[in-house]
Short mmCIF file of the C-alpha atoms (twelve columns), coordinates in Angstrom:
data_MODEL
# 
_entry.id   MODEL 
# 
loop_
_atom_site.group_PDB 
_atom_site.id 
_atom_site.type_symbol 
_atom_site.label_atom_id 
_atom_site.label_alt_id 
_atom_site.label_comp_id 
_atom_site.label_asym_id 
_atom_site.label_seq_id 
_atom_site.Cartn_x 
_atom_site.Cartn_y 
_atom_site.Cartn_z 
_atom_site.pdbx_PDB_model_num 
ATOM 1   C CA . UNK A 1   10.424  3.276   -19.523 1 
ATOM 2   C CA . UNK A 2   8.189   6.089   -18.763 1 
ATOM 3   C CA . UNK A 3   4.442   5.139   -18.295 1 
ATOM 4   C CA . UNK A 4   3.373   8.564   -18.112 1 
ATOM 5   C CA . UNK A 5   0.893   8.055   -21.285 1 
ATOM 6   C CA . UNK A 6   -0.957  5.799   -18.933 1 
ATOM 7   C CA . UNK A 7   -1.599  8.805   -17.009 1 
ATOM 8   C CA . UNK A 8   -2.621  10.955  -19.352 1 
ATOM 9   C CA . UNK A 9   -6.462  11.185  -18.873 1 
ATOM 10  C CA . UNK A 10  -6.152  11.227  -15.219 1 
ATOM 11  C CA . UNK A 11  -3.577  14.029  -14.980 1 
ATOM 12  C CA . UNK A 12  -6.208  15.987  -17.132 1 
ATOM 13  C CA . UNK A 13  -8.372  15.888  -13.949 1 
ATOM 14  C CA . UNK A 14  -6.096  15.231  -11.196 1 
ATOM 15  C CA . UNK A 15  -7.968  15.307  -8.001  1 
ATOM 16  C CA . UNK A 16  -7.856  13.088  -4.842  1 
ATOM 17  C CA . UNK A 17  -10.893 10.982  -5.888  1 
ATOM 18  C CA . UNK A 18  -9.779  10.352  -9.222  1 
ATOM 19  C CA . UNK A 19  -7.098  8.989   -8.091  1 
ATOM 20  C CA . UNK A 20  -8.373  7.113   -4.942  1 
ATOM 21  C CA . UNK A 21  -11.120 5.754   -7.116  1 
ATOM 22  C CA . UNK A 22  -9.318  4.447   -10.205 1 
ATOM 23  C CA . UNK A 23  -10.243 0.925   -10.952 1 
ATOM 24  C CA . UNK A 24  -7.034  0.279   -13.090 1 
ATOM 25  C CA . UNK A 25  -5.012  2.098   -10.942 1 
ATOM 26  C CA . UNK A 26  -6.505  -0.258  -7.779  1 
ATOM 27  C CA . UNK A 27  -5.466  -3.296  -10.111 1 
ATOM 28  C CA . UNK A 28  -2.073  -2.359  -10.766 1 
ATOM 29  C CA . UNK A 29  -1.709  -1.090  -7.015  1 
ATOM 30  C CA . UNK A 30  -3.029  -5.106  -5.868  1 
ATOM 31  C CA . UNK A 31  -0.321  -6.432  -7.456  1 
ATOM 32  C CA . UNK A 32  2.250   -3.884  -6.273  1 
ATOM 33  C CA . UNK A 33  0.616   -3.734  -2.329  1 
ATOM 34  C CA . UNK A 34  0.702   -7.504  -2.679  1 
ATOM 35  C CA . UNK A 35  4.629   -8.061  -3.855  1 
ATOM 36  C CA . UNK A 36  5.912   -5.321  -1.195  1 
ATOM 37  C CA . UNK A 37  4.302   -6.624  1.310   1 
ATOM 38  C CA . UNK A 38  5.323   -10.274 0.898   1 
ATOM 39  C CA . UNK A 39  8.733   -9.198  0.091   1 
ATOM 40  C CA . UNK A 40  8.745   -7.141  3.544   1 
ATOM 41  C CA . UNK A 41  7.421   -10.087 5.326   1 
ATOM 42  C CA . UNK A 42  9.664   -12.273 4.065   1 
ATOM 43  C CA . UNK A 43  12.556  -10.098 4.872   1 
ATOM 44  C CA . UNK A 44  11.510  -9.778  8.489   1 
ATOM 45  C CA . UNK A 45  10.715  -13.333 8.908   1 
ATOM 46  C CA . UNK A 46  13.845  -14.201 7.860   1 
ATOM 47  C CA . UNK A 47  15.701  -11.833 10.051  1 
ATOM 48  C CA . UNK A 48  13.824  -13.140 13.249  1 
ATOM 49  C CA . UNK A 49  14.328  -16.703 12.152  1 
ATOM 50  C CA . UNK A 50  15.996  -18.485 15.456  1 
ATOM 51  C CA . UNK A 51  18.146  -21.083 12.573  1 
ATOM 52  C CA . UNK A 52  18.655  -18.555 10.039  1 
ATOM 53  C CA . UNK A 53  16.470  -19.590 7.363   1 
ATOM 54  C CA . UNK A 54  15.300  -18.020 4.650   1 
ATOM 55  C CA . UNK A 55  11.696  -17.662 4.874   1 
ATOM 56  C CA . UNK A 56  9.735   -16.591 1.978   1 
ATOM 57  C CA . UNK A 57  6.194   -15.751 1.660   1 
ATOM 58  C CA . UNK A 58  3.583   -14.562 -0.846  1 
ATOM 59  C CA . UNK A 59  0.662   -13.551 0.954   1 
ATOM 60  C CA . UNK A 60  -2.387  -10.881 0.110   1 
ATOM 61  C CA . UNK A 61  -3.152  -8.046  2.085   1 
ATOM 62  C CA . UNK A 62  -6.456  -8.229  3.402   1 
ATOM 63  C CA . UNK A 63  -8.727  -5.158  2.667   1 
ATOM 64  C CA . UNK A 64  -9.746  -5.172  6.299   1 
ATOM 65  C CA . UNK A 65  -5.750  -3.747  7.028   1 
ATOM 66  C CA . UNK A 66  -5.963  -1.418  4.044   1 
ATOM 67  C CA . UNK A 67  -9.244  -0.542  5.291   1 
ATOM 68  C CA . UNK A 68  -8.121  0.328   8.517   1 
ATOM 69  C CA . UNK A 69  -4.947  1.651   7.477   1 
ATOM 70  C CA . UNK A 70  -6.644  4.209   5.006   1 
ATOM 71  C CA . UNK A 71  -8.959  5.606   8.173   1 
ATOM 72  C CA . UNK A 72  -6.053  5.565   10.490  1 
ATOM 73  C CA . UNK A 73  -3.993  7.746   8.159   1 
ATOM 74  C CA . UNK A 74  -7.480  9.998   7.917   1 
ATOM 75  C CA . UNK A 75  -7.033  9.662   4.029   1 
ATOM 76  C CA . UNK A 76  -11.026 8.770   3.353   1 
ATOM 77  C CA . UNK A 77  -11.729 11.422  1.388   1 
ATOM 78  C CA . UNK A 78  -9.958  10.059  -1.322  1 
ATOM 79  C CA . UNK A 79  -12.299 7.184   -1.737  1 
ATOM 80  C CA . UNK A 80  -15.996 7.346   -2.803  1 
ATOM 81  C CA . UNK A 81  -18.662 8.069   -0.406  1 
ATOM 82  C CA . UNK A 82  -20.164 5.435   1.453   1 
ATOM 83  C CA . UNK A 83  -17.131 3.133   0.458   1 
ATOM 84  C CA . UNK A 84  -17.176 -0.352  2.310   1 
ATOM 85  C CA . UNK A 85  -14.047 -2.314  3.300   1 
ATOM 86  C CA . UNK A 86  -13.096 -3.408  -0.448  1 
ATOM 87  C CA . UNK A 87  -13.573 0.048   -2.108  1 
ATOM 88  C CA . UNK A 88  -11.240 1.746   0.512   1 
ATOM 89  C CA . UNK A 89  -8.737  -1.048  0.331   1 
ATOM 90  C CA . UNK A 90  -8.994  -0.431  -3.560  1 
ATOM 91  C CA . UNK A 91  -7.953  3.412   -2.748  1 
ATOM 92  C CA . UNK A 92  -5.372  2.134   -1.173  1 
ATOM 93  C CA . UNK A 93  -3.960  0.457   -3.984  1 
ATOM 94  C CA . UNK A 94  -4.493  3.111   -6.553  1 
ATOM 95  C CA . UNK A 95  -2.863  5.961   -4.341  1 
ATOM 96  C CA . UNK A 96  0.101   3.320   -4.084  1 
ATOM 97  C CA . UNK A 97  -0.058  2.523   -7.850  1 
ATOM 98  C CA . UNK A 98  -0.079  6.429   -8.598  1 
ATOM 99  C CA . UNK A 99  3.075   7.104   -6.430  1 
ATOM 100 C CA . UNK A 100 4.817   4.302   -8.368  1 
ATOM 101 C CA . UNK A 101 3.721   5.589   -11.607 1 
ATOM 102 C CA . UNK A 102 4.638   8.676   -11.229 1 
ATOM 103 C CA . UNK A 103 8.664   8.039   -9.808  1 
ATOM 104 C CA . UNK A 104 8.154   9.406   -6.314  1 
ATOM 105 C CA . UNK A 105 8.797   5.676   -4.637  1 
ATOM 106 C CA . UNK A 106 10.239  2.726   -6.378  1 
ATOM 107 C CA . UNK A 107 9.062   -1.130  -5.412  1 
ATOM 108 C CA . UNK A 108 12.094  -1.069  -3.633  1 
ATOM 109 C CA . UNK A 109 11.366  1.876   -1.783  1 
ATOM 110 C CA . UNK A 110 7.741   0.683   -0.908  1 
ATOM 111 C CA . UNK A 111 9.197   -2.467  0.098   1 
ATOM 112 C CA . UNK A 112 11.940  -1.220  2.764   1 
ATOM 113 C CA . UNK A 113 9.319   1.278   3.725   1 
ATOM 114 C CA . UNK A 114 7.305   -1.681  4.994   1 
ATOM 115 C CA . UNK A 115 10.475  -3.640  6.242   1 
ATOM 116 C CA . UNK A 116 11.237  -0.707  8.656   1 
ATOM 117 C CA . UNK A 117 7.896   -0.100  9.735   1 
ATOM 118 C CA . UNK A 118 7.075   -4.091  10.550  1 
ATOM 119 C CA . UNK A 119 7.495   -5.341  14.041  1 
ATOM 120 C CA . UNK A 120 6.090   -7.975  16.443  1 
ATOM 121 C CA . UNK A 121 5.617   -11.581 15.673  1 
ATOM 122 C CA . UNK A 122 4.397   -11.854 12.309  1 
ATOM 123 C CA . UNK A 123 3.961   -15.474 12.443  1 
ATOM 124 C CA . UNK A 124 0.995   -14.810 15.132  1 
ATOM 125 C CA . UNK A 125 -1.796  -13.400 12.841  1 
ATOM 126 C CA . UNK A 126 -3.536  -10.514 15.387  1 
ATOM 127 C CA . UNK A 127 0.332   -9.309  15.740  1 
ATOM 128 C CA . UNK A 128 0.446   -9.311  12.021  1 
ATOM 129 C CA . UNK A 129 -2.784  -7.619  11.433  1 
ATOM 130 C CA . UNK A 130 -1.695  -4.994  13.799  1 
ATOM 131 C CA . UNK A 131 1.450   -4.189  12.347  1 
ATOM 132 C CA . UNK A 132 0.634   -4.367  9.061   1 
ATOM 133 C CA . UNK A 133 -1.952  -1.661  9.606   1 
ATOM 134 C CA . UNK A 134 0.318   0.314   11.276  1 
ATOM 135 C CA . UNK A 135 3.077   0.029   8.609   1 
ATOM 136 C CA . UNK A 136 0.466   0.714   5.803   1 
ATOM 137 C CA . UNK A 137 -0.497  3.641   7.573   1 
ATOM 138 C CA . UNK A 138 2.514   5.475   7.794   1 
ATOM 139 C CA . UNK A 139 3.694   4.147   4.059   1 
ATOM 140 C CA . UNK A 140 0.231   6.340   3.188   1 
ATOM 141 C CA . UNK A 141 1.068   9.202   5.515   1 
ATOM 142 C CA . UNK A 142 4.352   9.448   3.792   1 
ATOM 143 C CA . UNK A 143 2.983   8.953   0.033   1 
ATOM 144 C CA . UNK A 144 0.346   12.089  0.876   1 
ATOM 145 C CA . UNK A 145 2.796   14.701  0.309   1 
ATOM 146 C CA . UNK A 146 3.062   13.105  -3.491  1 
ATOM 147 C CA . UNK A 147 -0.941  13.189  -3.950  1 
ATOM 148 C CA . UNK A 148 -3.395  16.565  -4.959  1 
ATOM 149 C CA . UNK A 149 -4.230  18.287  -2.165  1 
ATOM 150 C CA . UNK A 150 -7.844  18.385  -3.156  1 
# 
């Protein structure tokens, strides 16, 4: 099913900021980000399991991870001026939702990208934060090509 009609108003004035600051996209993106990260982390943990047990986790990605990834990807220009960590995280979620809506990346694509980018011991929180930040930074750099240049 095509969801283009949900972006109709946004497409009338398509800019970096109009995508990155859209609250509706951010809400949808929140679900996409948490779903894909939870699946990716579950895959990595299961692959690294010493006893070959399946490990399923359902975690929310922290605003700190997403905000840091946006800054490291040099994509703060997509967010509102004087944005705090919550606003920057919303921007990441909105950008990911937009790329999914325009069918440039599927849930599976995003999940696989994160799986390929995650490394280290994800059971140690400090290592997970570092690895997740890098993975989301790489994802943002990858999706940048699908976003408006201004």
